[in-house]
C-alpha positions as CSV (number, residue, x, y, z in Angstrom):
1,M,21.1,36.4,14.4
2,R,24.5,35.3,15.2
3,G,25.7,37.7,11.9
4,L,23.7,40.3,13.0
5,L,24.9,40.9,16.4
6,P,28.9,42.0,15.2
7,G,27.1,44.4,12.4
8,L,24.8,46.1,14.8
9,L,27.6,46.7,17.6
10,G,29.7,47.9,14.4
11,V,27.1,50.3,13.2
12,V,26.7,51.1,17.0
13,L,30.6,51.9,17.6
14,V,31.0,53.8,14.2
15,L,28.2,56.2,15.6
16,L,29.8,56.9,19.1
17,C,32.9,57.7,17.3
18,S,31.8,59.8,14.8
19,S,29.6,62.1,17.5
20,A,32.7,62.0,19.7
21,F,34.5,63.2,16.8
22,A,32.2,65.6,16.0
23,Q,32.2,67.0,19.9
24,T,35.9,67.6,19.5
25,R,35.6,70.1,16.3
26,P,37.5,73.4,17.0
27,P,35.4,76.5,18.0
28,Q,33.5,78.0,15.5
29,P,33.7,82.0,15.4
30,S,30.2,83.5,15.9
31,S,28.4,86.0,14.9
32,P,26.8,88.3,17.8
33,P,23.5,87.8,18.6
34,P,20.7,89.9,16.8
35,T,19.2,92.5,18.6
36,A,15.4,93.1,18.9
37,K,15.1,95.6,16.3
38,D,16.9,92.9,13.7
39,R,14.7,90.4,14.5
40,F,11.6,92.3,13.4
41,F,10.4,92.2,9.8
42,F,8.0,93.7,8.1
43,G,6.0,93.1,4.1
44,G,2.8,92.3,3.2
45,G,0.4,91.8,0.0
46,L,-1.3,93.7,-2.5
47,G,-4.3,92.5,-4.6
48,L,-5.6,94.2,-7.8
49,S,-8.0,92.7,-10.3
50,F,-10.1,95.0,-12.9
51,G,-13.0,93.6,-15.1
52,D,-16.3,92.4,-14.3
53,V,-15.2,91.9,-10.6
54,D,-12.8,94.9,-9.4
55,Y,-10.8,94.1,-6.6
56,V,-8.3,95.9,-4.0
57,E,-6.6,94.2,-1.5
58,V,-4.1,95.6,1.0
59,A,-2.5,93.5,3.7
60,P,0.2,95.0,5.7
61,L,2.5,92.5,7.7
62,I,5.0,92.7,10.7
63,G,6.2,89.9,11.9
64,Y,9.5,88.5,14.5
65,H,11.9,86.1,14.7
66,I,11.2,84.5,17.8
67,M,14.1,81.9,17.5
68,P,16.5,81.1,14.4
69,K,13.3,78.6,12.6
70,L,10.6,80.4,14.3
71,D,8.6,83.2,13.1
72,G,5.3,84.7,14.5
73,G,3.4,87.8,13.3
74,M,-0.1,89.4,12.2
75,Q,-1.5,90.8,9.0
76,V,-4.0,93.3,8.5
77,F,-6.2,93.3,5.4
78,Y,-8.9,95.8,4.0
79,R,-10.4,94.6,0.5
80,W,-13.0,96.3,-1.9
81,V,-14.9,94.4,-4.4
82,N,-16.8,96.1,-7.0
83,D,-19.1,93.3,-8.7
84,S,-20.8,94.3,-12.0
85,R,-22.0,91.0,-12.9
86,Y,-25.4,92.0,-11.1
87,P,-27.9,94.3,-12.6
88,E,-26.5,96.9,-10.9
89,D,-22.9,97.1,-9.6
90,V,-23.3,96.1,-5.2
91,S,-19.6,96.9,-4.1
92,T,-18.8,95.5,-0.4
93,D,-15.9,96.0,1.9
94,D,-14.1,93.4,4.0
95,Y,-11.5,93.5,6.6
96,G,-9.6,91.5,8.7
97,A,-6.6,90.4,10.7
98,N,-4.5,87.2,11.4
99,L,-2.1,85.9,13.6
100,F,0.3,83.2,11.8
101,V,3.4,81.0,13.1
102,R,6.3,79.9,11.0
103,Y,8.2,76.9,11.5
104,F,10.8,76.2,9.4
105,V,11.7,73.1,8.9
106,L,14.2,73.6,6.0
107,P,15.8,77.1,5.6
108,S,13.4,77.8,2.4
109,I,10.3,75.3,3.8
110,F,8.0,76.0,6.4
111,V,4.8,74.9,8.4
112,Q,2.1,77.5,9.2
113,G,-0.3,77.7,12.1
114,Q,-2.9,80.5,11.6
115,Y,-5.8,82.2,13.1
116,E,-7.6,84.7,11.2
117,F,-11.2,87.0,12.1
118,I,-12.9,88.7,9.0
119,N,-15.4,91.2,9.0
120,Y,-17.2,90.8,5.8
121,E,-20.0,92.0,3.8
122,F,-22.2,89.6,1.4
123,V,-24.7,90.1,-1.4
124,L,-28.5,89.3,-0.3
125,P,-30.7,88.5,-3.5
126,S,-32.3,91.9,-3.2
127,L,-28.9,93.2,-4.3
128,D,-28.3,94.9,-0.6
129,T,-25.4,93.5,1.5
130,E,-25.2,92.5,5.1
131,R,-22.1,92.2,6.9
132,D,-21.0,89.2,9.2
133,T,-17.8,87.9,10.9
134,T,-15.7,84.8,11.0
135,N,-13.3,82.9,12.8
136,S,-10.8,80.8,10.9
137,F,-8.0,78.2,11.7
138,L,-6.0,77.4,9.2
139,A,-2.7,74.9,8.9
140,G,-0.3,74.6,6.1
141,G,2.9,74.9,4.2
142,G,4.9,77.3,2.3
143,Y,8.4,78.4,0.9
144,S,10.4,81.4,1.4
145,Q,13.1,82.5,-1.0
146,P,15.4,85.3,-0.3
147,I,15.3,87.7,-2.9
148,G,18.1,90.5,-1.1
149,H,19.4,91.7,2.1
150,G,16.8,91.5,4.3
151,A,14.2,91.0,2.0
152,G,12.3,87.8,0.9
153,F,9.2,86.4,-1.2
154,Y,6.8,83.7,0.6
155,F,4.3,81.6,-0.8
156,S,2.0,79.1,1.3
157,V,-0.7,77.1,0.7
158,L,-3.2,76.4,4.3
159,Y,-6.1,74.5,4.8
160,N,-9.1,76.5,6.3
161,F,-10.4,73.9,9.0
162,S,-13.3,76.2,9.7
163,Y,-14.5,75.9,6.4
164,D,-18.1,75.5,5.7
165,D,-19.4,74.5,2.2
166,N,-22.8,74.6,3.1
167,D,-22.7,78.3,4.2
168,P,-23.5,80.2,1.1
169,N,-22.2,83.6,2.9
170,S,-19.2,82.2,4.3
171,P,-16.1,84.8,2.6
172,Y,-14.2,81.4,1.4
173,T,-15.2,79.6,-1.9
174,D,-13.0,76.5,-1.0
175,A,-11.6,75.3,2.2
176,W,-8.2,75.5,0.5
177,Q,-6.2,79.2,0.8
178,A,-3.0,80.3,-0.7
179,Q,-1.4,83.2,-0.1
180,A,1.5,84.8,-1.3
181,G,3.6,88.4,-0.4
182,V,6.9,90.0,0.2
183,T,8.7,90.6,3.8
184,V,11.4,93.2,4.2
185,G,14.0,92.8,7.6
186,F,15.3,96.2,8.5
């Protein structure tokens, strides 16, 4: 214990001195704060697939840089699916929106929370469709990479806390959801 005390005091003294030196740095030139217009960003995703199941999704996004490490936004989407694996083709239309918040723990790594509302169609045994709605709460993390001035690519993996694997008509096939897209700031 006696040998530990001088070492501990030495570490505390070094930390105090280094924080004192850090406070005496000359002031750094600062850039002007971003305007409200500069804080907005836009983007979204586009999904296409053709084959036995034709799939088209359009998902525009609008976001706002709330603070340097905190973004929030909204994404709306429309999805059309035509499934030819049935005896006759069955088409469904889904639409919805999500609200999200992203906090950047590192410059390119973020954690995300999201609320999502979906109005969707599902196929009945008679091959008719029925419409339902669901609300979901998702959370997870992701990666964002700048790809040019004001533009970036993002990828996230979120866990759907509202997922029910006992619901045969759920719009989700799994609790884990992967998302990707592009954003552009103006």
